[in-house]
C-alpha positions, 0 to 999 in steps of 0.5 A: 468517501467511496474513493477513500474506501477504494484506495484503502482496499488497494492499500490493504491488498498491496500490503498483503502482497508485501507481507507475503513476499517478506514471509516467503523470503524469510529464513528460520533465523529471521522468521520471527523478526519478519512476522513482527515487522509484518504485524507492525505494518498492518497496525500502522496501516489500520491506524492511518486508514482509521484516522482518514475515515474518522476525519472524512466522516467527522467533516461530513457530519459537521457540515450537516449539523444545524446551528446550535441554539434557536432564536426565540421569536418575539411576540407579534406586536398588535397591528391595525390599531386605529389612530384614534383608538385608546392605547390604554384600553388596548393594553388593559385588554391584553393584560386581562387576557394574559391573566385569564389564559396563562400559557407555559413558555418552553424553557430552552436548554443547551443541546448537549448532543450538538455540543459534543458533535461540534467538539468532536468535529473540532478535534478531528479537524485538529488531528487532520491538520497535525497529520498533514503537517507531519506528512509534509515533514517526512522525507521523500523516500522515493527520491532518496532511493532513486538518487542513491541507486543512480550513485551506485550505478555510476560507481559500478559502471552500470545502467538501468534497463527498466522493467514493467512493474506488473508482478513479473518484474523479477522473471522479466529482469532475469530473462533480460540478463540472460539475453544480454549474456547470450544465454538460452532461456532453456537451461543446459540441464533442464530439471524435467521435460520443460522444453516444449513448454518454454518453446510455446511461451510468447514472452520471455518471463513465462519461460523463466517462471516455468524454469523456476517452478520446475527446478523447485518441484524437482528439488522440493526438499531444499525449498518446501521447509520455507513455504507457508502453503502446500507445494503444489499451490505455491508452484501453480502461482509461480508458473501461471500467475503474476505472483511476485518473486523473491529470494527463493525464486532467484535461488532456483533460477541461479541454480537452474541456469548455473549463474550467479545473481547479484542484487544491488540495493540503494544502500550499496549492499549487494546480495549475492545468490550463487549457482551452487556449482563448481564450474570455475568462472560463472556468468553473473546477472545484475539486478536492481532492487527497489523498495519504495520507488514503484506503485506495487512496492518491491520491484526488480530492474535489469542492470546492463553495462554502461558502455 
């Protein structure tokens, strides 16, 4: 039971992270649909976890229930009679004693509570069996997504560079793409004085986090209407924590570095995030977006030329 509860808490935490990401990526036109989708995801998870908890609790309770109905012990037969004794005399004494000292025998009634518990346990076992059969018939979304992504890579002459799934994947994937294109982590026209901070960064993704946070801070009018929390609280998460990144952060990075970013999905759709500049041909970064294939949920990898 403790292991199940621990997994349930992790599932709830993962779902909240996904919901936060979806809401951050929503526009004014899609916000209502995203909110409805998030509500439905929460409902589905609660139903699944309630079913698992009730199944485990019911199984444990059924194991501990005593058997229905107790056998009534037979009256002890008289012992130690002499072989030469009178059987008739013995029976008459017993008959006289039974008439002189009547005893009330308790009436055994069916135990309704035990019967209810037994029925409930049987119902729960049946539900668990049906749920297991249904789960076996569901498609393997991870495998489907992996196969589809490999097909897309081959068609576009790309190969995947896997990024660690730790909450920093978007920023690490962008940093890898900048490295492949030989672009510096410090933008040509940095918004604000970021250079000292970036130079002290140990790993590249910290630099891209600083760039994203600084750009949003200096262009808050373009981003603040889409935030669901105070601007400074949001920027602290972007710059200093492992909070996931999404569309808003990609937009900030594309504009800060003056690059276009293409995000490839398993269905072949490519989400194009433009730099917003008119400088002719601009470098293009390629990222792969996964929805099912990683333990934390949504994930970004870097895509490099296949050659």
